[in-house]
C-alpha positions in Angstrom: -84.0 20.4 -195.2 -80.9 22.5 -194.5 -81.1 24.2 -191.1 -78.9 27.1 -192.3 -81.6 28.1 -194.9 -84.1 29.1 -192.2 -84.2 32.8 -191.4 -86.3 34.7 -188.9 -87.2 38.3 -189.7 -88.7 40.1 -186.6 -91.8 42.2 -187.0 -91.4 44.1 -183.8 -88.9 44.2 -180.9 -91.3 42.3 -178.6 -93.1 39.8 -180.7 -93.4 38.1 -184.1 -91.1 37.0 -186.9 -91.6 36.0 -190.5 -89.9 32.7 -191.3 -88.1 32.2 -194.6 -86.3 29.2 -196.1 -88.7 26.5 -195.0 -91.3 24.5 -197.1 -93.9 23.1 -194.7 -95.1 20.6 -197.4 -92.0 18.6 -196.5 -91.4 16.8 -193.2 -89.2 18.6 -190.8 -85.9 16.9 -189.9 -84.7 17.1 -186.4 -82.4 20.1 -186.9 -85.1 22.2 -188.7 -87.6 21.3 -186.0 -85.2 22.5 -183.3 -84.6 25.7 -185.2 -88.3 26.4 -185.5 -89.0 25.4 -181.9 -86.3 27.8 -180.7 -87.6 30.5 -183.0 -91.1 30.1 -181.5 -89.8 30.4 -177.9 -87.8 33.5 -178.9 -90.4 35.3 -181.1 -93.6 33.9 -179.6 -95.4 34.0 -183.0 -94.0 32.7 -186.3 -95.4 33.7 -189.7 -94.9 31.7 -192.9 -95.8 32.9 -196.4 -96.7 31.0 -199.6 -97.3 27.6 -197.9 -99.8 25.7 -200.1 -100.2 22.8 -197.6 -103.0 20.2 -197.6 -104.7 18.9 -194.4 -102.3 16.0 -194.0 -99.2 18.2 -194.2 -100.9 20.7 -191.7 -101.6 17.9 -189.3 -98.1 16.4 -189.7 -96.5 19.8 -189.0 -98.6 20.2 -185.8 -97.8 16.7 -184.6 -94.1 17.4 -184.9 -94.6 19.6 -181.8 -96.8 17.2 -179.9 -100.2 15.5 -179.6 -103.0 17.5 -181.1 -105.7 19.2 -179.0 -109.4 18.9 -179.9 -111.6 22.1 -179.5 -114.6 21.4 -177.2 -117.2 23.0 -179.5 -115.9 24.5 -182.8 -116.8 23.1 -186.2 -114.3 20.9 -187.9 -113.3 19.9 -191.5 -114.3 16.6 -193.1 -115.4 15.2 -189.8 -111.9 15.4 -188.4 -112.0 17.2 -185.0 -108.3 17.9 -185.1 -108.9 20.3 -188.1 -110.8 23.3 -186.6 -112.7 25.3 -189.3 -112.1 29.0 -189.2 -114.6 30.8 -191.5 -116.5 34.0 -191.8 -118.5 35.3 -194.8 -121.5 37.5 -195.5 -123.9 35.0 -193.9 -121.9 34.4 -190.7 -123.5 35.4 -187.3 -120.0 36.2 -185.9 -116.3 35.8 -186.7 -114.1 33.8 -184.4 -111.6 35.4 -182.1 -112.7 39.0 -182.2 -111.6 39.7 -178.6 -108.2 39.4 -177.0 -107.8 35.9 -175.8 -105.6 32.8 -175.5 -107.1 29.7 -176.9 -109.3 27.5 -174.7 -107.8 28.7 -171.4 -110.8 27.0 -169.7 -109.2 23.6 -170.3 -107.4 22.2 -167.3 -104.4 21.8 -169.7 -104.8 24.6 -172.3 -103.2 24.3 -175.7 -99.4 24.8 -176.0 -99.6 26.3 -179.5 -101.9 26.9 -182.5 -101.2 26.8 -186.2 -103.6 28.6 -188.5 -103.5 28.3 -192.3 -105.7 30.6 -194.4 -106.6 29.6 -197.9 -109.1 32.4 -198.6 -108.5 36.0 -197.5 -110.4 39.2 -198.1 -109.1 41.8 -200.5 -108.3 44.0 -197.6 -108.6 43.6 -193.8 -108.8 40.5 -191.7 -105.5 41.1 -189.9 -104.6 39.3 -186.7 -103.0 41.1 -183.8 -100.8 39.3 -181.2 -99.7 40.5 -177.8 -96.7 39.5 -175.6 -97.8 38.5 -172.1 -94.2 38.4 -170.9 -93.8 42.0 -171.8 -97.1 42.9 -170.2 -96.0 41.3 -166.9 -92.6 42.9 -167.0 -94.2 46.4 -167.4 -96.2 46.1 -164.2 -94.9 47.8 -161.0 -93.3 45.6 -158.4 -96.2 46.4 -156.1 -98.8 45.1 -158.6 -96.7 42.0 -159.3 -96.7 41.2 -155.6 -100.5 41.6 -155.5 -101.0 39.4 -158.6 -98.4 36.7 -158.1 -100.4 34.5 -155.5 -103.8 35.0 -157.1 -105.8 32.4 -159.1 -108.8 32.9 -161.5 -111.6 30.7 -162.7 -111.7 30.2 -166.5 -114.9 28.9 -168.0 -116.1 28.0 -171.6 -119.5 29.7 -171.1 -118.6 31.8 -174.1 -119.1 28.6 -176.2 -122.7 27.9 -175.0 -125.1 27.8 -177.9 -122.5 29.8 -180.0 -120.8 27.2 -182.2 -124.1 25.5 -182.9 -124.9 28.5 -185.1 -122.0 27.6 -187.5 -122.1 23.8 -187.5 -120.3 23.0 -184.3 -121.4 21.5 -181.0 -120.2 20.3 -177.7 -118.0 17.3 -177.9 -117.7 16.8 -174.1 -120.2 16.0 -171.4 -119.9 19.6 -170.1 -118.2 22.8 -171.0 -114.7 22.9 -169.6 -113.7 25.1 -166.6 -110.5 25.3 -164.6 -108.7 27.4 -162.0 -105.4 28.8 -163.2 -102.8 31.2 -161.7 -103.3 34.9 -162.7 -99.5 35.0 -163.2 -98.2 31.7 -164.7 -94.7 30.5 -165.4 -93.9 29.4 -168.9 -92.8 25.7 -168.6 -90.0 26.0 -171.1 -88.5 29.5 -170.6 -89.2 29.9 -166.9 -90.5 33.4 -167.5 -93.6 34.9 -165.8 -96.5 36.2 -167.7 -100.1 37.4 -167.3 -102.7 34.7 -167.8 -106.2 36.2 -167.8 -108.3 37.0 -170.9 -111.8 38.4 -171.3 -113.7 35.6 -173.1 -112.7 32.9 -170.7 -111.7 34.4 -167.3 -114.8 34.7 -165.1 -113.5 35.9 -161.8 -110.5 36.0 -159.5 -110.8 33.4 -156.7 -111.4 34.8 -153.2 -112.5 38.3 -154.3 -115.9 39.9 -154.5 -117.3 40.2 -158.1 -116.8 44.0 -157.9 -113.1 43.6 -156.8 -112.5 41.0 -159.4 -114.1 42.9 -162.2 -112.0 46.0 -161.4 -108.7 44.2 -161.3 -109.5 42.1 -164.5 -110.6 45.2 -166.4 -107.3 46.9 -165.5 -105.4 43.8 -166.8 -107.4 43.5 -170.0 -106.6 47.1 -170.9 -103.0 46.7 -169.9 -102.5 43.5 -171.9 -103.9 45.2 -175.1 -101.4 48.1 -175.1 -99.9 48.6 -178.5 -96.3 48.4 -177.4 -96.7 44.7 -176.6 -98.1 43.9 -180.0 -97.5 43.0 -183.6 -100.0 42.9 -186.5 -100.1 40.3 -189.2 -101.5 41.0 -192.7 -102.7 37.8 -194.2 -102.2 36.6 -197.8 -103.5 33.4 -199.3 -101.6 30.4 -198.0 -100.1 32.3 -195.1 -99.6 30.4 -191.8 -99.4 31.8 -188.2 -98.1 29.7 -185.4 -98.3 31.1 -181.9 -97.2 30.1 -178.4 -100.6 30.0 -176.7 -99.0 30.0 -173.3 -97.4 33.5 -173.4 -99.4 35.3 -176.1 -102.9 36.6 -176.7 -104.4 37.4 -180.1 -107.3 39.3 -181.6 -108.8 38.7 -185.1 -110.3 41.8 -186.8 -113.6 41.4 -188.5 -113.4 44.4 -190.7 -113.9 42.7 -194.1 -117.6 42.0 -194.2 -119.2 40.9 -196.5 -116.0 39.2 -197.9 -114.8 35.8 -196.9 -111.9 34.8 -194.7 -111.4 31.0 -194.4 -108.9 28.4 -193.3 -108.1 25.6 -190.9 -106.4 25.6 -187.5 -104.4 22.7 -185.9 -103.8 23.0 -182.2 -101.2 21.3 -180.0 -101.9 20.1 -176.5 -100.3 21.8 -173.5 -99.9 21.2 -169.8 -101.5 22.6 -166.7 -100.4 26.2 -165.9 -98.5 26.8 -162.6 -97.3 29.8 -160.6 
């Protein structure tokens, strides 16, 4: 694969780029991998169109970036836990990802990145929004940064309790994960600071009363969701989104009921967040 055929077309100034000139059915050579890895660090989310990949090609693309992460509870495809099923239709009790979040932040070592391939999309709707947590941090006042920088927060997977059993999943571990992470983490590859709290997983800020913690977290959740930090991706059949889970949040819109939106996600292991 020729590296000079790969082109990144940004969606917004802060986040997201469509990638052209790459066929993910083919193995990535070293140069193409370095180009895509660099594009991910620069644009935070990469979007690929017209990628009719099978499960083996999807897994191979993910493994090019690292060892694969296994979701603690979500349903999988063909008994393969590395292939997370993403599906909602007229019979679904809920759609996955309908609040701003970063994937499985309750793990001690949350995922580095996620790669979602949709094979069935609704006639309209079902977009995914992504938000840049570097930009969210940079927009804070110096005073607020000084308050947040030393803080830590408890992340739990209580959101998963009895949830995925409704759609064919179930707990794969002895207990639901939980971990304490910095409120402001440093990206291990870029060295940039970013906000690392999200509504589904972050339970409270360590060392604060619940009222104090709730007030500060609600401010951050609203701040993180500001439109100026975002891009919005409109799916088509065989589109792929790959996002850096360390420095982004995303929100899937369930505005297509009773139509079907379906696909598979492969997730790449990360490392423990640090200040």
